[in-house]
C-alpha positions as CSV (number, residue, x, y, z in Angstrom):
1,M,-0.9,22.2,9.6
2,S,-2.5,25.1,11.3
3,S,-5.3,24.3,13.7
4,R,-7.6,26.6,11.7
5,P,-8.4,24.9,8.4
6,R,-7.7,27.0,5.3
7,A,-9.7,27.2,2.1
8,A,-10.1,23.9,0.4
9,W,-9.7,25.0,-3.3
10,P,-5.8,25.3,-3.2
11,L,-5.6,21.8,-1.8
12,V,-8.0,20.6,-4.5
13,A,-5.8,22.2,-7.2
14,V,-2.6,20.7,-5.8
15,F,-4.3,17.3,-5.4
16,T,-5.3,17.4,-9.1
17,A,-1.8,18.1,-10.2
18,G,-0.4,15.3,-8.1
19,Y,-3.0,12.6,-9.0
20,L,-3.3,13.4,-12.8
21,A,-0.4,11.1,-13.8
22,A,-2.0,8.0,-12.3
23,Y,-5.3,8.8,-14.1
24,L,-3.5,9.2,-17.4
25,L,-1.5,6.0,-17.0
26,P,-3.3,3.9,-19.7
27,T,-2.6,6.4,-22.4
28,I,1.0,6.9,-21.2
29,V,1.7,3.2,-21.2
30,G,-0.1,2.6,-24.5
31,R,1.8,5.4,-26.3
32,L,5.1,4.4,-24.9
33,S,4.5,0.9,-26.3
34,V,3.4,2.2,-29.8
35,Y,5.6,5.2,-30.4
36,L,8.8,4.2,-28.7
37,G,8.8,0.6,-29.7
38,L,8.6,-0.8,-26.1
39,G,7.1,-4.1,-25.3
40,T,4.0,-4.4,-23.2
41,A,5.9,-5.3,-20.0
42,Q,8.6,-2.7,-20.7
43,A,6.0,0.1,-21.1
44,G,4.4,-1.1,-17.9
45,L,7.7,-0.9,-16.1
46,V,8.1,2.7,-17.1
47,G,4.7,3.5,-15.7
48,S,5.6,1.6,-12.5
49,A,8.8,3.6,-12.1
50,L,6.9,6.8,-12.4
51,L,4.4,5.8,-9.7
52,L,7.1,4.2,-7.4
53,S,8.9,7.5,-7.5
54,S,5.6,9.2,-6.5
55,A,5.2,6.8,-3.6
56,T,8.8,7.4,-2.4
57,A,8.1,11.1,-2.2
58,G,5.1,10.4,0.0
59,F,7.0,8.2,2.4
60,V,9.8,10.8,2.6
61,L,7.4,13.6,3.5
62,A,5.1,11.8,5.9
63,G,5.0,13.8,9.1
64,R,7.3,16.5,7.7
65,V,4.8,18.7,5.8
66,E,3.6,20.2,9.1
67,R,7.1,21.4,10.0
68,L,8.1,22.5,6.5
69,G,4.8,24.2,5.8
70,P,2.7,23.2,2.8
71,R,3.7,26.1,0.5
72,R,7.4,25.2,0.1
73,P,7.0,21.5,-0.7
74,A,4.0,22.1,-2.9
75,R,5.9,24.5,-5.0
76,A,9.0,22.2,-5.1
77,G,6.7,19.3,-6.2
78,L,5.1,21.3,-9.0
79,V,8.4,22.4,-10.3
80,L,9.7,18.9,-10.3
81,A,6.6,17.7,-12.1
82,A,6.8,20.4,-14.7
83,V,10.5,19.9,-15.4
84,G,10.4,16.1,-15.3
85,Y,7.3,15.5,-17.4
86,G,8.4,18.4,-19.7
87,C,11.8,16.7,-20.3
88,A,10.0,13.4,-20.9
89,A,7.8,15.0,-23.5
90,L,10.8,16.6,-25.3
91,A,13.1,13.5,-25.2
92,G,13.2,11.0,-28.0
93,S,15.3,8.3,-26.3
94,V,14.0,5.8,-23.8
95,P,16.5,6.5,-21.0
96,L,15.7,10.2,-21.0
97,V,12.0,9.5,-21.1
98,V,12.4,7.2,-18.1
99,A,14.5,9.7,-16.2
100,G,12.0,12.5,-16.8
101,A,9.1,10.3,-15.8
102,V,10.9,9.4,-12.5
103,V,11.6,13.0,-11.7
104,G,8.1,14.1,-12.6
105,G,6.7,11.2,-10.5
106,F,8.6,12.4,-7.5
107,G,7.1,15.9,-8.0
108,S,3.6,14.4,-8.3
109,G,4.1,12.5,-5.1
110,T,5.3,15.6,-3.3
111,A,2.2,17.5,-4.4
112,T,-0.1,14.6,-3.4
113,A,1.6,14.4,0.1
114,V,1.0,18.1,0.7
115,A,-2.6,17.8,-0.4
116,A,-3.2,14.8,1.8
117,S,-1.9,16.5,4.9
118,G,-4.0,19.5,4.2
119,I,-7.1,17.4,3.6
120,A,-6.7,15.7,7.0
121,A,-6.7,19.1,8.7
122,Q,-10.0,20.2,7.1
123,R,-13.3,20.1,9.1
124,D,-14.7,17.6,6.6
125,P,-11.9,15.5,5.0
126,H,-14.3,13.4,3.0
127,R,-15.9,16.4,1.3
128,T,-12.5,17.9,0.4
129,S,-11.2,14.6,-0.9
130,S,-14.4,14.2,-3.0
131,L,-13.8,17.7,-4.5
132,G,-10.2,16.6,-5.3
133,L,-11.3,13.5,-7.1
134,L,-14.0,15.4,-8.9
135,S,-11.4,17.9,-10.2
136,V,-8.9,15.3,-11.3
137,S,-11.6,13.1,-13.0
138,A,-12.9,16.2,-14.9
139,T,-9.3,17.1,-16.0
140,A,-8.4,13.6,-17.1
141,G,-11.8,13.1,-18.9
142,A,-11.2,16.3,-20.9
143,L,-7.7,15.1,-21.8
144,Y,-9.0,11.7,-22.9
145,L,-11.4,13.4,-25.2
146,T,-8.6,15.6,-26.6
147,I,-5.4,13.6,-26.8
148,P,-6.5,10.9,-29.3
149,H,-7.4,13.6,-31.9
150,L,-4.1,15.5,-31.6
151,G,-1.5,12.7,-32.1
152,G,1.9,13.7,-30.7
153,G,3.1,10.3,-29.8
154,H,4.2,9.9,-26.2
155,R,4.9,13.6,-25.9
156,L,1.3,14.9,-25.5
157,P,0.4,13.0,-22.3
158,F,3.6,14.1,-20.5
159,A,3.2,17.7,-21.7
160,S,-0.3,17.8,-20.5
161,I,0.7,16.8,-16.9
162,A,3.5,19.4,-17.0
163,L,1.1,22.1,-18.1
164,V,-1.4,21.3,-15.4
165,A,1.4,21.6,-12.8
166,L,2.3,25.0,-14.1
167,L,-1.3,26.1,-14.1
168,V,-1.7,25.0,-10.4
169,W,1.4,27.0,-9.3
170,P,-0.5,30.3,-8.5
171,A,-2.8,28.4,-6.1
172,T,0.2,27.6,-3.8
173,A,0.2,31.3,-2.7
174,R,-2.9,30.5,-0.6
175,L,-1.2,27.7,1.3
176,G,0.4,28.3,4.7
177,G,4.1,28.8,5.3
178,A,6.5,27.0,7.6
179,A,5.5,26.3,11.2
180,P,6.8,28.9,13.7
181,A,9.9,27.9,15.6
182,G,10.0,27.8,19.4
183,P,7.6,26.5,22.0
184,A,4.6,27.4,19.9
185,A,5.4,24.8,17.3
186,P,3.4,21.6,17.7
187,A,5.3,18.7,19.4
188,T,5.8,15.5,17.5
189,G,3.6,12.8,19.0
190,R,3.3,9.1,18.4
191,L,1.1,7.9,15.6
192,P,-2.4,7.0,16.8
193,H,-4.2,3.9,15.7
194,R,-1.1,1.8,15.4
195,R,-3.1,-1.3,14.5
196,S,-5.8,0.0,12.3
197,G,-3.4,2.4,10.4
198,P,-1.1,-0.4,9.1
199,V,-4.1,-2.6,8.2
200,L,-5.7,0.3,6.2
201,A,-2.4,1.1,4.5
202,G,-1.8,-2.5,3.5
203,G,-5.3,-2.9,2.4
204,M,-5.1,0.2,0.2
205,L,-1.9,-1.0,-1.3
206,V,-3.5,-4.3,-2.4
207,W,-6.8,-2.6,-3.4
208,S,-5.0,0.0,-5.6
209,M,-2.8,-2.7,-7.1
210,A,-5.8,-4.7,-8.2
211,Q,-7.6,-1.6,-9.6
212,N,-4.6,-0.4,-11.6
213,A,-3.6,-3.8,-12.9
214,L,-6.8,-3.5,-14.9
215,W,-6.5,0.2,-15.5
216,G,-3.0,-0.2,-16.9
217,V,-4.2,-2.7,-19.6
218,S,-7.7,-1.4,-20.2
219,G,-6.6,0.4,-23.4
220,R,-5.1,-2.9,-24.8
221,I,-8.3,-4.8,-23.8
222,G,-10.4,-2.3,-25.8
223,V,-8.1,-2.3,-28.8
224,G,-6.9,-5.9,-28.8
225,Q,-9.7,-7.9,-27.4
226,A,-12.8,-5.8,-28.1
227,G,-11.6,-4.6,-31.5
228,L,-12.1,-0.9,-30.9
229,S,-10.1,2.0,-32.3
230,E,-8.0,4.3,-30.1
231,V,-10.5,7.1,-30.6
232,T,-13.4,4.9,-29.5
233,V,-11.4,3.7,-26.4
234,G,-10.6,7.3,-25.5
235,A,-14.3,8.2,-25.8
236,V,-15.2,5.2,-23.5
237,F,-12.6,6.4,-21.0
238,A,-13.9,9.9,-21.1
239,A,-17.5,8.7,-20.6
240,A,-16.3,6.5,-17.7
241,L,-14.5,9.4,-16.0
242,G,-17.6,11.5,-16.6
243,A,-19.7,8.8,-14.8
244,G,-17.0,9.0,-12.1
245,L,-17.8,12.7,-11.7
246,L,-21.4,11.8,-11.0
247,G,-20.3,9.1,-8.5
248,V,-18.0,11.5,-6.6
249,M,-20.7,14.2,-6.5
250,G,-23.1,11.6,-5.1
251,A,-20.6,10.6,-2.5
252,G,-20.1,14.2,-1.5
253,L,-23.9,14.7,-1.1
254,L,-24.2,11.4,0.8
255,G,-21.3,12.3,3.1
256,S,-21.2,10.3,6.4
257,R,-24.9,9.5,6.5
258,L,-24.2,5.8,6.0
259,G,-20.8,5.9,7.7
260,R,-17.7,4.7,5.9
261,A,-18.0,0.9,6.2
262,V,-21.1,0.5,4.0
263,P,-19.8,2.5,1.0
264,I,-16.4,0.9,1.2
265,G,-17.6,-2.7,1.6
266,L,-20.6,-2.5,-0.9
267,G,-18.6,-0.4,-3.4
268,T,-15.7,-2.9,-3.4
269,V,-18.1,-5.7,-4.2
270,I,-19.5,-3.8,-7.2
271,I,-15.9,-3.0,-8.3
272,A,-15.0,-6.7,-8.3
273,G,-17.9,-7.5,-10.6
274,S,-17.0,-4.6,-12.9
275,I,-13.4,-5.8,-13.2
276,V,-14.6,-9.3,-14.3
277,L,-17.0,-7.8,-16.8
278,S,-14.5,-5.3,-18.3
279,S,-11.7,-7.8,-18.6
280,S,-13.8,-10.4,-20.4
281,A,-15.4,-7.8,-22.8
282,G,-15.5,-8.8,-26.5
283,S,-17.6,-5.9,-27.8
284,L,-18.1,-2.2,-27.4
285,G,-21.2,-2.7,-25.2
286,S,-19.7,-5.0,-22.6
287,F,-16.4,-3.0,-22.5
288,A,-18.2,0.3,-22.1
289,T,-20.5,-1.1,-19.4
290,G,-17.7,-2.6,-17.4
291,E,-15.5,0.5,-17.6
292,I,-18.3,3.0,-16.9
293,L,-19.7,1.0,-13.9
294,W,-16.2,0.5,-12.5
295,N,-15.1,4.1,-12.9
296,T,-18.4,5.3,-11.3
297,V,-17.9,3.4,-8.1
298,Y,-14.0,3.4,-7.9
299,P,-13.6,7.1,-7.0
300,V,-16.5,6.9,-4.5
301,V,-14.8,4.1,-2.6
302,L,-11.4,5.9,-2.9
303,S,-12.9,9.1,-1.5
304,Y,-14.1,7.2,1.6
305,L,-10.7,5.5,2.0
306,I,-8.9,8.8,1.8
307,G,-11.3,10.3,4.3
308,L,-10.9,7.2,6.6
309,A,-7.1,7.6,6.5
310,A,-7.4,11.3,7.2
311,S,-9.6,10.7,10.2
312,L,-7.0,8.5,11.9
313,D,-4.7,11.4,12.5
314,V,-5.5,15.1,12.3
315,R,-1.9,15.9,11.4
316,G,-2.3,13.9,8.2
317,R,0.5,11.3,8.8
318,W,-1.7,8.3,8.2
319,A,-3.3,10.1,5.2
320,V,0.2,10.5,3.6
321,L,1.4,7.0,4.6
322,A,-1.8,5.3,3.4
323,G,-1.7,7.4,0.2
324,S,1.9,6.5,-0.4
325,A,1.1,2.8,0.1
326,S,-1.7,3.2,-2.4
327,S,0.8,4.7,-4.8
328,V,3.0,1.6,-4.4
329,G,0.0,-0.5,-5.3
330,V,-0.8,1.8,-8.3
331,A,2.9,1.5,-9.4
332,C,2.9,-2.3,-9.2
333,G,-0.5,-2.5,-11.0
334,P,0.6,-2.1,-14.6
335,V,3.3,-4.7,-14.3
336,L,0.9,-7.1,-12.5
337,G,-1.7,-6.6,-15.1
338,S,0.8,-7.1,-18.0
339,V,2.1,-10.3,-16.4
340,L,-1.3,-11.8,-15.6
341,S,-2.7,-10.9,-19.0
342,E,0.2,-12.6,-20.7
343,Q,0.0,-15.7,-18.5
344,A,-3.8,-16.1,-18.0
345,G,-5.3,-13.9,-20.7
346,Y,-7.5,-10.9,-20.0
347,P,-10.5,-12.9,-18.7
348,G,-8.3,-15.0,-16.3
349,M,-6.6,-11.8,-15.1
350,G,-10.0,-10.3,-14.4
351,L,-11.1,-13.3,-12.3
352,I,-7.9,-13.2,-10.2
353,L,-8.2,-9.4,-9.6
354,G,-11.9,-9.7,-8.7
355,V,-11.2,-12.3,-6.1
356,V,-8.3,-10.3,-4.6
357,T,-10.5,-7.2,-4.5
358,L,-13.2,-9.1,-2.6
359,L,-10.7,-10.5,-0.1
360,V,-9.1,-7.1,0.7
361,A,-12.5,-5.6,1.3
362,V,-12.8,-7.5,4.6
363,P,-10.0,-6.0,6.6
364,V,-10.5,-2.5,5.2
365,T,-14.2,-2.5,6.0
366,A,-13.3,-3.8,9.5
367,V,-11.1,-0.8,10.0
368,A,-13.9,1.5,9.0
369,L,-16.2,-0.2,11.5
370,H,-13.6,-0.2,14.3
371,T,-12.4,3.4,14.0
372,G,-15.6,5.1,12.7
373,G,-17.1,5.8,16.1
374,R,-20.2,7.9,16.7
375,P,-20.3,11.4,15.2
376,L,-19.9,14.2,17.7
377,V,-23.0,16.3,17.4
378,P,-24.6,18.7,19.9
379,G,-25.9,16.4,22.7
380,S,-23.4,13.6,22.3
381,V,-21.0,15.0,24.9
382,R,-22.5,16.4,28.1
383,R,-21.3,17.5,31.4
384,R,-23.4,16.4,34.4
385,G,-26.3,18.7,34.5
386,G,-24.8,21.0,31.8
387,A,-25.2,21.8,28.2
388,P,-23.5,19.8,25.4
389,A,-19.8,20.6,25.1
390,A,-19.9,21.0,21.3
391,L,-22.9,23.4,21.7
392,L,-21.2,25.4,24.3
393,A,-18.2,25.9,22.0
394,V,-20.5,27.4,19.4
395,T,-22.6,29.6,21.7
396,T,-19.9,30.9,24.1
397,G,-17.1,31.7,21.8
398,A,-14.7,29.2,23.4
399,V,-11.1,29.1,22.4
400,P,-10.5,27.0,19.3
401,G,-9.2,23.6,20.2
402,A,-10.5,23.7,23.8
403,V,-13.4,21.4,22.9
404,P,-13.9,18.8,20.2
405,R,-15.1,20.0,16.8
406,L,-18.5,19.1,15.4
407,G,-18.1,15.8,13.5
408,S,-15.1,14.6,15.4
409,P,-15.2,11.0,16.8
410,E,-16.5,10.9,20.4
411,Q,-13.8,10.6,23.0
412,A,-14.1,8.2,25.9
413,V,-14.6,9.7,29.3
414,T,-13.0,8.1,32.3
415,E,-14.4,8.6,35.8
416,I,-11.7,9.7,38.3
417,S,-12.5,9.4,42.1
418,P,-10.8,11.9,44.4
419,P,-8.4,10.5,47.0
420,A,-9.9,9.8,50.4
421,L,-9.1,12.4,53.1
422,R,-6.7,11.2,55.7
423,R,-8.7,12.7,58.6
424,R,-12.2,13.8,58.6
425,P,-12.2,17.6,59.5
426,A,-14.1,18.6,62.6
427,R,-17.4,20.3,62.1
428,N,-16.3,23.5,63.9
429,A,-13.4,23.9,61.5
430,F,-15.8,25.5,58.9
431,R,-17.0,29.0,59.7
432,T,-18.4,31.9,57.8
433,A,-15.7,33.8,55.9
434,G,-15.3,37.4,56.8
435,P,-12.9,40.0,58.2
436,G,-11.4,39.6,61.6
437,A,-10.1,36.7,63.7
438,G,-12.8,34.4,62.7
439,Q,-11.4,34.2,59.2
440,S,-7.8,33.6,60.4
441,N,-9.0,31.0,62.8
442,A,-10.8,29.2,60.0
443,Y,-7.7,29.1,57.9
444,A,-5.6,28.1,60.8
445,S,-7.9,25.2,61.6
446,T,-7.5,23.7,58.2
447,S,-3.9,24.5,57.5
448,D,-2.6,21.3,59.1
449,R,-4.3,19.0,56.7
């Protein structure tokens, strides 16, 4: 990505198109089961295939978006999403629906990878990721209010995702092109944080798997266990996503005042309790309370996790890799939820997922504590007897990139001692500089050192 961050709204739009399929997963899985005659596990497998294809696109593009430029892969991803989901919406046979979902999932993953790379290059990655989650939550909430009243079988959810991809297409014109060839192109460097990065990616995989194991069967919990209608369950989901909007806005306002470790750790504990409450719900009140509380906190923690991954590498490689690992967890979630609910029942599934969520909070919070560092603000980096470096950059018009940006982690400074002189120069070797022989003698007296 360019060293100068671009406007955030095109990235937010592409992020929305890429993430929407995961947000609509419960209604996709539910309608595949009802209208195509698939079993619970089979419908979950279709959703998992879609999300695994999305994760594959992220792994393929990790580290390559900068070289290709964001515009080209973003447009390719949106085209694949529109074509794949559109074909799945028009198809009436299971193999064609699965093929369309896989192609569309690859397009969604491509769009998400471009957005993640761009978010990492922003001055405030957490703010941009919060805006992205705010947008996708609002879009999904509107669809959850609309789709149950329109019918359309399995076609309407797929058609909605394809339509959003087409609507986002004009925003790609504001994204950058390919990186210039030649010596000006940035060199490929090693991934930083080679210990913290894999721990964060693995933690996000398990964390997302636990979340989406419940999310994939939430519709069946509401209809089968709580005895609610599809319209009522859709209204609960819309209200939950609306509460998620408030949570994301609160996270955006809070920013980094508490760091990342506190929101991630405390939020994950609340999420674990919400999972247990929602999975054991037997009435509208308990089901709605669990879903709303869970969806309020879930996007908040996710925004901090995305921001944490983006902060590990300004080129966005860890953001893409961690996001793809999260997509793998999202893909495995529906299958895991279906298997656990069939073997242990919905309450037993909730207890297992709650414990797993609490366990994974420990290493992820540790990464946030280890890599968070102190914020770089005027006064945190000083030269001896001089002004703060960050402040100098603002007041003197320094070349961009010559000094750390405000908000960047503080870099360690190592003292370097000059090598000792081999021979102490004589005192008469130093004379006043000036024209004539005196100056040449002074140079000559020091040239043998």
